[in-house]
C-alpha positions as CSV (number, residue, x, y, z in Angstrom):
1,X,19.0,-4.3,16.1
2,X,17.1,-7.1,17.9
3,X,19.3,-10.0,18.9
4,X,16.3,-12.3,18.1
5,X,14.3,-11.3,15.1
6,X,10.5,-11.7,15.2
7,X,9.2,-13.0,11.9
8,X,5.6,-13.2,13.1
9,X,3.3,-10.9,11.3
10,X,-0.3,-10.1,12.5
11,X,-2.6,-9.9,9.5
12,X,-5.7,-7.7,10.1
13,X,-8.6,-6.9,7.8
14,X,-9.9,-3.4,8.6
15,X,-12.7,-3.6,6.1
16,X,-13.9,-0.3,4.6
17,X,-12.4,2.3,6.9
18,X,-12.2,6.1,6.9
19,X,-8.8,7.2,5.7
20,X,-8.0,9.3,8.8
21,X,-9.0,6.4,11.1
22,X,-6.7,4.1,9.2
23,X,-3.9,6.6,9.2
24,X,-4.2,7.1,13.0
25,X,-4.2,3.4,13.6
26,X,-1.0,3.0,11.6
27,X,0.6,5.9,13.5
28,X,-0.3,4.3,16.8
29,X,1.2,0.9,15.9
30,X,4.3,2.5,14.6
31,X,4.8,4.6,17.7
32,X,4.4,1.5,19.9
33,X,7.0,-0.4,18.0
34,X,9.4,2.5,18.0
35,X,8.9,3.0,21.8
36,X,9.7,-0.7,22.3
37,X,12.9,-0.4,20.2
38,X,14.0,2.7,22.2
39,X,13.3,0.8,25.5
40,X,15.4,-2.1,24.3
41,X,18.4,0.1,24.3
42,X,18.3,0.2,28.0
43,X,18.0,-3.6,28.3
44,X,20.6,-6.3,28.1
45,X,20.5,-8.2,24.8
46,X,18.9,-11.2,26.3
47,X,16.2,-9.1,27.8
48,X,15.0,-7.3,24.6
49,X,11.3,-7.1,23.9
50,X,10.4,-8.7,20.5
51,X,8.9,-6.0,18.3
52,X,5.6,-6.9,16.6
53,X,4.9,-6.7,12.9
54,X,1.5,-6.1,11.2
55,X,0.0,-6.4,7.8
56,X,-3.2,-4.3,7.5
57,X,-5.6,-4.7,4.6
58,X,-8.5,-2.3,4.0
59,X,-10.5,-0.3,1.5
60,X,-11.2,3.4,1.8
61,X,-14.1,5.6,0.9
62,X,-13.2,7.9,-2.0
63,X,-10.1,9.9,-1.0
64,X,-7.1,11.6,-2.6
65,X,-3.8,11.6,-0.8
66,X,-0.8,13.7,-1.6
67,X,2.7,12.5,-0.5
68,X,5.3,14.9,0.9
69,X,7.2,15.1,-2.4
70,X,4.0,15.7,-4.4
71,X,2.7,18.8,-6.1
72,X,-0.6,20.5,-5.0
73,X,-1.5,21.3,-8.6
74,X,-1.6,17.5,-9.4
75,X,-5.1,17.6,-7.7
76,X,-7.3,18.8,-10.6
77,X,-10.4,19.5,-8.5
78,X,-11.4,22.1,-6.0
79,X,-13.2,21.6,-2.7
80,X,-16.7,22.1,-4.1
81,X,-16.1,19.4,-6.8
82,X,-14.6,17.0,-4.3
83,X,-17.7,17.4,-2.2
84,X,-19.9,16.8,-5.3
85,X,-18.1,13.5,-6.1
86,X,-18.1,12.4,-2.4
87,X,-14.3,12.5,-2.0
88,X,-12.0,13.8,0.6
89,X,-8.3,15.0,0.4
90,X,-5.3,14.6,2.7
91,X,-1.7,15.8,2.6
92,X,0.2,12.9,4.2
93,X,3.6,11.9,5.4
94,X,4.5,9.1,2.9
95,X,6.8,9.4,-0.1
96,X,5.4,9.8,-3.6
97,X,2.9,12.2,-5.2
98,X,-0.9,12.1,-5.4
99,X,-3.0,9.0,-5.7
100,X,-6.6,7.9,-5.2
101,X,-8.1,5.3,-2.9
102,X,-11.7,4.0,-3.1
103,X,-14.0,1.1,-2.8
104,X,-12.9,-1.9,-4.9
105,X,-9.2,-1.1,-4.4
106,X,-7.1,-3.3,-2.1
107,X,-4.9,-1.2,0.2
108,X,-2.1,-2.8,2.1
109,X,-0.3,-1.2,5.0
110,X,2.7,-3.3,6.2
111,X,3.8,-2.0,9.6
112,X,7.0,-3.9,9.8
113,X,10.1,-3.5,12.0
114,X,12.7,-4.1,9.3
115,X,15.2,-4.9,11.9
116,X,13.3,-8.2,12.1
117,X,13.9,-8.8,8.3
118,X,16.5,-6.6,6.7
119,X,17.4,-2.9,6.9
120,X,17.2,-1.9,3.2
121,X,14.4,0.4,2.0
122,X,15.2,-0.2,-1.6
123,X,14.9,-3.9,-1.2
124,X,11.7,-3.5,0.8
125,X,10.1,-1.6,-2.0
126,X,11.2,-4.0,-4.6
127,X,9.8,-6.9,-2.6
128,X,6.4,-5.2,-2.2
129,X,6.4,-4.7,-6.0
130,X,7.3,-8.4,-6.5
131,X,4.5,-9.6,-4.3
132,X,2.0,-7.7,-6.5
133,X,3.7,-8.9,-9.7
134,X,3.3,-12.5,-8.5
135,X,-0.3,-11.9,-7.4
136,X,-1.2,-10.5,-10.9
137,X,0.6,-13.5,-12.5
138,X,-1.8,-15.8,-10.6
139,X,-4.6,-14.1,-12.6
140,X,-2.8,-14.4,-15.9
141,X,-1.7,-10.8,-16.0
142,X,1.9,-10.0,-17.0
143,X,3.0,-7.1,-14.8
144,X,6.4,-5.6,-14.1
145,X,8.4,-2.5,-13.3
146,X,9.4,0.6,-15.2
147,X,12.9,2.0,-14.4
148,X,12.6,5.1,-12.2
149,X,8.9,4.7,-11.5
150,X,7.8,3.1,-8.3
151,X,4.8,0.7,-8.5
152,X,3.6,-2.1,-10.7
153,X,2.6,-1.7,-14.4
154,X,1.1,-3.7,-17.3
155,X,2.6,-3.4,-20.8
156,X,5.6,-2.2,-18.9
157,X,7.9,-2.9,-21.9
158,X,5.8,-1.2,-24.6
159,X,6.3,2.2,-26.1
160,X,4.3,5.1,-24.7
161,X,3.1,6.0,-28.2
162,X,1.3,2.7,-28.6
163,X,-2.5,2.7,-28.2
164,X,-2.6,1.0,-24.8
165,X,0.9,1.7,-23.6
166,X,2.1,1.2,-20.0
167,X,-0.7,1.2,-17.5
168,X,-0.3,1.5,-13.7
169,X,-2.2,-1.0,-11.7
170,X,-0.6,-0.6,-8.3
171,X,0.7,2.5,-6.6
172,X,3.1,2.5,-3.7
173,X,4.4,5.0,-1.2
174,X,5.9,4.4,2.2
175,X,7.4,6.0,5.3
176,X,9.9,4.5,7.7
177,X,11.0,5.7,11.2
178,X,13.8,3.8,12.9
179,X,13.4,1.1,10.3
180,X,9.6,0.7,11.1
181,X,7.5,1.1,8.0
182,X,4.0,2.4,7.4
183,X,1.7,3.3,4.4
184,X,2.2,0.8,1.6
185,X,0.4,-0.1,-1.7
186,X,-2.9,0.3,-3.4
187,X,-3.8,-2.3,-6.0
188,X,-6.7,-1.5,-8.3
189,X,-8.9,-4.6,-8.3
190,X,-12.5,-3.4,-9.1
191,X,-11.7,0.3,-8.7
192,X,-13.8,3.0,-10.4
193,X,-11.1,4.4,-12.6
194,X,-13.1,7.5,-13.4
195,X,-11.8,9.0,-10.1
196,X,-8.3,9.1,-11.5
197,X,-9.4,11.7,-14.0
198,X,-9.4,14.3,-11.3
199,X,-5.7,14.0,-10.5
200,X,-2.3,13.6,-12.3
201,X,-1.8,10.0,-10.9
202,X,1.5,9.8,-9.0
203,X,2.5,12.9,-10.9
204,X,2.8,11.0,-14.2
205,X,0.7,12.6,-17.0
206,X,1.8,10.4,-20.0
207,X,0.7,7.0,-18.8
208,X,-2.7,5.4,-18.0
209,X,-4.2,3.7,-15.0
210,X,-5.9,0.4,-15.0
211,X,-7.5,-2.3,-12.8
212,X,-7.7,-6.1,-12.6
213,X,-11.4,-5.8,-13.5
214,X,-10.7,-3.7,-16.6
215,X,-8.0,-6.0,-17.8
216,X,-9.8,-9.3,-17.1
217,X,-13.3,-8.2,-18.1
218,X,-14.8,-9.4,-14.8
219,X,-15.1,-8.4,-11.2
220,X,-12.5,-10.0,-8.9
221,X,-13.2,-10.7,-5.2
222,X,-11.0,-8.3,-3.2
223,X,-10.7,-10.7,-0.3
224,X,-9.4,-13.4,-2.7
225,X,-6.7,-11.0,-4.0
226,X,-5.7,-10.1,-0.4
227,X,-5.1,-13.8,0.3
228,X,-2.8,-14.1,-2.7
229,X,-0.9,-10.9,-1.8
230,X,-0.5,-12.2,1.7
231,X,0.8,-15.5,0.5
232,X,3.5,-13.9,-1.7
233,X,4.5,-11.4,0.9
234,X,5.0,-14.2,3.4
235,X,7.1,-16.2,1.0
236,X,9.3,-13.2,0.0
237,X,9.9,-11.9,3.5
238,X,9.9,-15.2,5.3
239,X,6.9,-14.2,7.5
240,X,5.1,-16.4,9.9
241,X,1.5,-15.2,9.5
242,X,-0.9,-14.8,12.4
243,X,-4.5,-13.8,11.4
244,X,-6.2,-11.7,14.1
245,X,-9.4,-9.6,14.3
246,X,-8.7,-5.9,13.9
247,X,-11.3,-4.5,16.4
248,X,-12.6,-2.2,13.6
249,X,-16.1,-2.5,12.2
250,X,-16.5,-2.0,8.5
251,X,-18.3,1.2,7.4
252,X,-21.5,0.9,5.6
253,X,-21.0,1.3,1.8
């Protein structure tokens, strides 16, 4: 573990970025941090390199991603149909099942060396959820958790048989290597919820999916939501934020 912990987090907005490009970028950042941690093993404690942390925000073109614990048959569309609706599909190395990403959804990828904060994946996931819960509260939405189901929900205490019932508004799935995290969360802001009809979202067939726009009856600026999420993450993790350009150019919508 680092003798001196680096609480600085570089915040980058990647704009609308192809899923594979965003994944590759995450992998590169994670590999660089892990390499620095391994190199620190050969250095005296007072000569350790401080490992960096990143908080990446983006949106993706229509894409379905299946986590390593997910089931292939939770994708309810074949290749021809995916092409028809302009969506792509990836099997990826995060936890969790299948989910959808698309325009109008805020995707957050914290690339954090947890040795700089705390080495507890369960606590890490709960704090990610808490940041989203607090963000939604800023908009007057009462969100929370459901035991045994990762992510953030509305009407999380209601019975499933009720007309609205619990509705998932934010999906989460992460990977960690040597306590360095990647992947993260996907908050439905102005998301086209119709795309969820072609999957069993997160492998859960008896609960609905919703968005901030659907609940509030109005479109919500995604950049504004990202600012609120960033604020709450910084508060919960004790981050020192540094906003930097990403070097990526947004795709044309």
